[in-house]
BAPASE-211217 format. One record per residue (C-alpha): residue in three letters; z, x, y; residue number from 1. Coordinates in Angstrom, 3 decimals, decimal comma, always signed. Layout:
BEGIN
   r       pz       px       py   k
 ALA        Z        X        Y NUM
...
END
This chain:
BEGIN
   r       pz       px       py   k
 UNK  -13,218  -13,258  +31,980   1
 UNK  -14,856  -16,311  +30,982   2
 UNK  -18,239  -16,951  +32,127   3
 UNK  -18,743  -20,233  +34,354   4
 UNK  -19,944  -23,092  +32,517   5
 UNK  -23,981  -23,332  +31,263   6
 UNK  -26,238  -25,229  +29,413   7
 UNK  -27,639  -23,820  +25,999   8
 UNK  -30,828  -24,206  +23,993   9
 UNK  -32,540  -22,342  +21,593  10
 UNK  -36,620  -21,923  +20,968  11
 UNK  -37,942  -21,030  +17,708  12
 UNK  -41,318  -19,873  +18,694  13
 UNK  -43,067  -18,164  +21,900  14
 UNK  -44,696  -21,647  +22,312  15
 UNK  -41,913  -23,310  +22,500  16
 UNK  -39,913  -21,075  +24,673  17
 UNK  -42,343  -21,150  +27,268  18
 UNK  -42,410  -24,676  +27,369  19
 UNK  -38,920  -24,834  +27,890  20
 UNK  -39,104  -22,421  +30,542  21
 UNK  -42,127  -24,796  +31,861  22
 UNK  -39,947  -27,919  +31,734  23
 UNK  -36,429  -26,233  +33,223  24
 UNK  -37,298  -23,437  +35,876  25
 UNK  -33,315  -22,770  +36,067  26
 UNK  -33,393  -21,458  +32,414  27
 UNK  -32,421  -18,056  +31,917  28
 UNK  -33,886  -16,448  +28,840  29
 UNK  -31,381  -14,343  +26,846  30
 UNK  -31,981  -12,424  +24,062  31
 UNK  -29,448  -10,012  +22,506  32
 UNK  -27,432  -10,679  +25,315  33
 UNK  -25,977   -7,431  +26,192  34
 UNK  -27,142   -7,328  +29,505  35
 UNK  -26,696  -10,886  +30,224  36
 UNK  -23,404  -11,816  +28,596  37
 UNK  -21,383   -9,352  +30,286  38
 UNK  -22,681   -9,975  +33,720  39
 UNK  -22,083  -13,935  +32,907  40
 UNK  -18,422  -12,567  +32,045  41
 UNK  -17,631  -11,046  +35,299  42
 UNK  -19,151  -14,226  +37,305  43
 UNK  -21,831  -11,290  +38,454  44
 UNK  -24,170  -13,576  +36,989  45
 UNK  -23,614  -17,640  +36,549  46
 UNK  -27,024  -19,228  +35,253  47
 UNK  -26,878  -22,790  +34,876  48
 UNK  -29,038  -22,785  +31,578  49
 UNK  -29,673  -20,055  +29,055  50
 UNK  -32,566  -20,116  +26,668  51
 UNK  -31,702  -18,334  +23,293  52
 UNK  -34,935  -16,878  +21,834  53
 UNK  -32,965  -14,591  +19,260  54
 UNK  -34,652  -16,554  +16,705  55
 UNK  -38,394  -16,041  +17,481  56
 UNK  -39,342  -14,254  +14,255  57
 UNK  -42,946  -13,155  +15,658  58
 UNK  -41,097  -11,274  +18,210  59
 UNK  -39,823   -8,664  +15,774  60
 UNK  -40,368   -5,985  +13,979  61
 UNK  -43,112   -2,668  +14,421  62
 UNK  -46,980   -3,307  +13,391  63
 UNK  -49,169   -0,538  +13,459  64
 UNK  -52,959   -1,154  +15,216  65
 UNK  -55,305   +1,429  +15,715  66
 UNK  -54,011   +4,134  +18,061  67
 UNK  -51,025   +2,045  +18,709  68
 UNK  -47,601   +1,274  +17,641  69
 UNK  -47,022   -2,663  +18,759  70
 UNK  -43,428   -3,536  +18,608  71
 UNK  -42,150   -6,891  +18,729  72
 UNK  -39,978   -7,470  +22,141  73
 UNK  -36,888   -8,653  +20,142  74
 UNK  -36,675   -5,578  +17,642  75
 UNK  -33,012   -4,052  +18,069  76
 UNK  -32,323   -0,835  +19,140  77
 UNK  -31,050   +0,323  +15,949  78
 UNK  -34,534   -0,951  +14,554  79
 UNK  -36,416   +2,224  +16,851  80
 UNK  -33,643   +4,322  +16,149  81
 UNK  -34,623   +4,355  +12,341  82
 UNK  -38,268   +4,306  +12,728  83
 UNK  -41,076   +6,736  +13,582  84
 UNK  -41,715   +5,552  +17,218  85
 UNK  -42,328   +8,837  +19,031  86
 UNK  -40,025   +9,103  +21,910  87
 UNK  -38,463   +5,780  +21,675  88
 UNK  -36,578   +6,879  +18,597  89
 UNK  -34,783   +9,514  +20,013  90
 UNK  -34,111   +7,528  +23,111  91
 UNK  -32,601   +4,715  +21,301  92
 UNK  -29,599   +6,977  +20,225  93
 UNK  -28,380   +7,285  +23,579  94
 UNK  -28,340   +3,457  +23,939  95
 UNK  -24,851   +2,001  +24,070  96
 UNK  -23,077   +2,257  +20,774  97
 UNK  -23,538   +1,280  +17,407  98
 UNK  -22,790   -2,801  +18,165  99
 UNK  -24,928   -2,503  +20,834 100
 UNK  -27,393   -0,553  +19,426 101
 UNK  -27,478   -3,664  +16,165 102
 UNK  -27,817   -6,487  +18,695 103
 UNK  -29,408   -5,639  +22,049 104
 UNK  -33,104   -5,359  +21,915 105
 UNK  -35,906   -2,920  +23,285 106
 UNK  -37,388   -6,049  +25,061 107
 UNK  -34,461   -7,371  +26,662 108
 UNK  -33,805   -3,773  +28,289 109
 UNK  -37,246   -3,211  +29,502 110
 UNK  -37,717   -7,076  +30,765 111
 UNK  -34,437   -6,288  +32,664 112
 UNK  -35,366   -3,331  +34,362 113
 UNK  -32,029   -1,829  +34,945 114
 UNK  -32,108   +1,492  +37,032 115
 UNK  -29,689   +2,932  +34,565 116
 UNK  -31,818   +2,244  +30,941 117
 UNK  -33,067   +4,801  +29,238 118
 UNK  -36,189   +2,868  +27,979 119
 UNK  -38,109   +2,656  +31,204 120
 UNK  -38,145   +6,420  +31,575 121
 UNK  -39,875   +6,761  +27,651 122
 UNK  -42,423   +4,111  +28,688 123
 UNK  -43,615   +5,863  +31,611 124
 UNK  -43,490   +9,059  +29,812 125
 UNK  -45,219   +7,764  +27,040 126
 UNK  -47,840   +5,663  +28,821 127
 UNK  -46,950   +2,588  +27,108 128
 UNK  -48,182   -0,850  +27,701 129
 UNK  -46,335   -4,303  +27,918 130
 UNK  -47,750   -7,923  +26,461 131
 UNK  -46,612  -10,741  +28,422 132
 UNK  -47,261  -14,358  +27,588 133
 UNK  -47,238  -17,086  +30,273 134
 UNK  -48,282  -20,335  +31,487 135
 UNK  -51,425  -18,936  +32,422 136
 UNK  -51,998  -16,838  +29,113 137
 UNK  -51,416  -13,251  +27,786 138
 UNK  -51,784   -9,897  +29,612 139
 UNK  -51,326   -6,544  +29,603 140
 UNK  -49,386   -4,334  +31,890 141
 UNK  -49,404   -0,941  +32,285 142
 UNK  -45,919   +1,120  +31,940 143
 UNK  -46,905   +2,253  +35,444 144
 UNK  -46,540   -1,016  +36,927 145
 UNK  -43,809   -2,455  +35,112 146
 UNK  -41,059   -1,847  +37,065 147
 UNK  -41,119   -2,925  +40,473 148
 UNK  -37,325   -2,476  +41,695 149
 UNK  -33,935   -2,475  +41,068 150
 UNK  -33,729   -5,666  +38,044 151
 UNK  -37,277   -6,413  +38,637 152
 UNK  -39,884   -6,155  +36,323 153
 UNK  -43,575   -7,457  +36,034 154
 UNK  -42,278  -10,524  +33,772 155
 UNK  -42,634  -13,236  +36,189 156
 UNK  -40,381  -16,587  +36,031 157
 UNK  -41,847  -18,557  +33,353 158
 UNK  -43,148  -15,534  +31,516 159
 UNK  -42,009  -14,201  +28,499 160
 UNK  -42,372  -10,119  +27,177 161
 UNK  -43,691   -9,930  +23,795 162
 UNK  -44,484   -6,759  +22,591 163
 UNK  -44,591   -3,395  +23,862 164
 UNK  -47,582   -1,258  +23,052 165
 UNK  -46,848   +2,792  +22,123 166
 UNK  -49,529   +5,547  +21,496 167
 UNK  -49,304   +6,869  +18,490 168
 UNK  -51,036  +10,178  +19,986 169
 UNK  -47,733  +12,036  +21,344 170
 UNK  -47,820  +15,141  +20,018 171
 UNK  -44,288  +16,282  +21,220 172
 UNK  -41,352  +14,816  +23,383 173
 UNK  -37,970  +15,068  +24,638 174
 UNK  -35,427  +12,966  +26,161 175
 UNK  -32,256  +14,797  +27,747 176
 UNK  -29,605  +12,309  +29,525 177
 UNK  -26,430  +12,706  +31,363 178
 UNK  -24,429   +9,637  +30,452 179
 UNK  -21,935   +7,968  +32,243 180
 UNK  -18,736   +8,476  +30,000 181
 UNK  -17,451   +4,584  +29,384 182
 UNK  -20,784   +2,504  +29,932 183
 UNK  -23,537   +5,461  +28,220 184
 UNK  -25,877   +4,218  +30,843 185
 UNK  -28,002   +7,095  +32,453 186
 UNK  -26,588   +8,670  +35,528 187
 UNK  -29,787  +10,589  +34,945 188
 UNK  -31,964  +10,627  +31,982 189
 UNK  -35,418  +12,587  +31,922 190
 UNK  -38,213  +11,809  +29,502 191
 UNK  -40,936  +14,224  +28,433 192
 UNK  -44,094  +13,658  +26,268 193
 UNK  -46,960  +15,736  +25,708 194
 UNK  -50,081  +13,472  +24,688 195
 UNK  -52,824  +14,414  +22,139 196
 UNK  -55,142  +15,450  +25,035 197
 UNK  -52,733  +18,574  +25,815 198
 UNK  -51,260  +16,110  +29,241 199
 UNK  -48,007  +16,033  +29,464 200
 UNK  -46,399  +12,938  +31,270 201
 UNK  -42,716  +12,729  +32,564 202
 UNK  -40,283  +10,539  +34,126 203
 UNK  -36,500   +9,820  +34,907 204
 UNK  -34,106   +7,291  +34,992 205
 UNK  -30,500   +6,424  +36,619 206
 UNK  -31,234   +8,341  +40,243 207
 UNK  -33,139   +5,827  +41,560 208
 UNK  -33,673   +1,780  +42,270 209
 UNK  -36,266   +2,248  +39,441 210
 UNK  -37,375   +4,876  +36,773 211
 UNK  -40,062   +6,805  +38,493 212
 UNK  -42,595   +9,469  +37,095 213
 UNK  -41,939  +13,060  +38,157 214
 UNK  -45,376  +14,538  +39,233 215
 UNK  -44,445  +17,848  +40,373 216
 UNK  -43,084  +17,978  +37,039 217
 UNK  -46,257  +17,095  +35,358 218
 UNK  -48,236  +18,900  +37,477 219
 UNK  -46,380  +22,428  +37,145 220
 UNK  -46,154  +21,773  +33,151 221
 UNK  -49,801  +20,944  +32,831 222
 UNK  -50,566  +24,408  +34,714 223
 UNK  -48,875  +26,046  +32,006 224
 UNK  -45,596  +26,577  +34,764 225
 UNK  -41,767  +26,445  +33,865 226
 UNK  -40,152  +22,977  +35,316 227
 UNK  -38,580  +24,755  +38,304 228
 UNK  -36,336  +22,815  +40,868 229
 UNK  -36,852  +20,823  +43,665 230
 UNK  -38,333  +17,709  +41,624 231
 UNK  -37,140  +15,084  +43,660 232
 UNK  -36,190  +14,303  +47,132 233
 UNK  -32,284  +13,248  +47,314 234
 UNK  -32,667  +11,219  +50,498 235
 UNK  -35,100   +8,397  +48,163 236
 UNK  -31,572   +8,585  +45,016 237
 UNK  -28,728   +6,387  +44,636 238
 UNK  -25,490   +7,880  +45,758 239
 UNK  -21,815   +6,579  +43,998 240
 UNK  -18,655   +7,433  +42,873 241
 UNK  -20,055   +8,869  +40,267 242
 UNK  -22,478  +11,417  +41,317 243
 UNK  -23,959  +11,670  +44,826 244
 UNK  -28,194  +11,710  +45,571 245
 UNK  -27,515  +15,287  +46,333 246
 UNK  -25,816  +15,873  +42,818 247
 UNK  -28,332  +13,479  +40,883 248
 UNK  -31,571  +15,493  +42,050 249
 UNK  -30,021  +18,765  +40,642 250
 UNK  -29,641  +16,574  +37,427 251
 UNK  -33,093  +15,708  +37,636 252
 UNK  -34,299  +19,607  +37,575 253
 UNK  -31,007  +20,738  +34,884 254
 UNK  -32,422  +17,971  +32,610 255
 UNK  -36,069  +18,254  +33,421 256
 UNK  -35,780  +22,004  +32,406 257
 UNK  -34,336  +21,515  +29,059 258
 UNK  -36,522  +18,669  +28,107 259
 UNK  -39,231  +20,915  +29,017 260
 UNK  -38,244  +23,712  +27,195 261
 UNK  -38,284  +21,505  +23,823 262
 UNK  -42,020  +20,199  +23,659 263
 UNK  -43,287  +23,828  +24,542 264
END
């Protein structure tokens, strides 16, 4: 199918993009386009105008600042895959297919907050931070506060996610995923990361309306125990023709056990 008609404009800098968003609140930001364009072709999304930020060079690349890797929001999945970013480079290998990985962006995925996306679990497990700019200036949001609901992140209308800050102080990590065979999105994915202070953080994606921490798994692993079972309540999970809520809860247990075994 073809998308509905829309207006189109490009921005060459963050300031230019923010001004365009302020001038036209109906603008929908497009980066790599691998989330928005399929929805537009199916007429599930019909934005009247698009703002293309693909050409903003200041949002691309990976830098090091002290104990952090600072990743531009327009950095592609392939660049993440071929980097040394702890946990994220492993997760990037699970994203889509080669075409998606060479065009899709880490910032686009995280800001979109798809409940089946891979990166949100990695962000929660590593304790990443998000740098967001808007009319009121720049602010930093912790991973625990980034994902608010289904397709809802902390990036407000008129704002842009500019960078992701990932701590260097990750000593071990693992991502285990059961994926949809066609879309490659996560039916369930579990990320686990051990930090330099010895503490372990863990999160899951794909099973609920947003990625979530796994406090019971964290408590058990930090106490030197096995992952065990019953990590999530099926009553709060999604169910569909691909997997029931109960099966997703079972998958969380299975994948958490596999991921935990890899970081010991």
